[in-house]
Structure formats: C-alpha cells, structure tokens
C-alpha positions, 0 to 999 in steps of 0.5 A: 093128314090122318091115317084115315085120310091117307086110307081114303085116298088109297081107296079112292084111287083104287076105285078110280083105277078099277083095281081089286085089293088082291091086285094091289096086294100082289103088286106091292108084295103084301097081303090083301089085309094089309092093303085093307088096313091102310085103306081103313086107317088101321095102320098105326105107323104108315111105312113110306116104302109101302105107300110108295109101292101102293102109289106105283101099283095105282100109278098115282103120285105118292105125295098126293096119297100122303097129302103132301101134294095137290097133284094126284097124277104123276108127271108122265100122266099129265102128258097127252093120252097119245104120248102115254099110249105111244110109250107103251108100244114096242119099236114096230108099234111106234113106227106104225103109230107114227105112220098113222098120225102122219096120215091124219095130217093129210086129212083136212078135217083133222089137220091144222093148215096155214094156207098162204097165197102166192104173191107176184110182188114178193120182191117188193120191199113194201110187200115183204114188210106187209108179209112180215107183219101178217106172219108176226101175228100167226102162231105155230101149233106149239105156241111159238111165234112163226117169225 
C-alpha cells in the first residue's frame, strides 16, 4: 500500500468520525501539519507508532490504515452498541442500565418469551418423550440448544 493510500484511509476515517485535524493532532501529540502530511501521503517514511496513535485517536484498527487488514473496526467496536455504551458507564450507571434492560424484558413488545403449556400428563413416559422432541427443536436466544 502506498503512503497516499494510507493517507486516504486516515482522511476517510477522520471524516467518518467527524474529527478535525486539530483534535487528532492534539490526541496524537503532533502538529496539525503532520496529520495533514500523513493524509496527503507526503510523509516519506511512515512511522508505525504515529500511525498507531492516529488509529487510537480515531478508534480504528491500525492494521486497516496500513492495508494489512480488511477489518476497519477494532474488535471492541464489533460488540453490539449497547455493550460499547455500557463500557463507558461508571458503576452507578451500569447498575441503572441493568435495571432498565431488565425492565424491558417484562414488556411483551420487546421480550422474546417461550411460552409453554402445562401438561397434566407430564408423568407419562410417552408424553415426556414428546416434550423432549419439542424442546430439542427450540433454540435459546444465544443460539445454544435448550436441551
């Protein structure tokens, strides 16, 4: 990958993140013109620590910037958004978030419930086998089998 292509990736992700040159330069600890030179492919010898710092400031995979990976996002960013937000909370905020999510599970519109009928013949071995067959076809929300 050329220095210009590396610069294009930096510029692209900076625009995606709505970050200014000044913000990135401040986070990286370099001048605004240094970030501009990286973006314009004017840096002759790209310094890996600088690219890593730029990637950290932009919250992007440094290997993607350098063309060594197809994954632009960091592994943490692949988590569901709710987990990323949860990680940003302090302990009080996390407790409140857990309460609110738990409350949502009681709202039928949002919850995934498996409703089962009670069976007066549950002691019957044939009925137990039918129940096992029915349950074997069900999957839990996390994808693991129920039985």
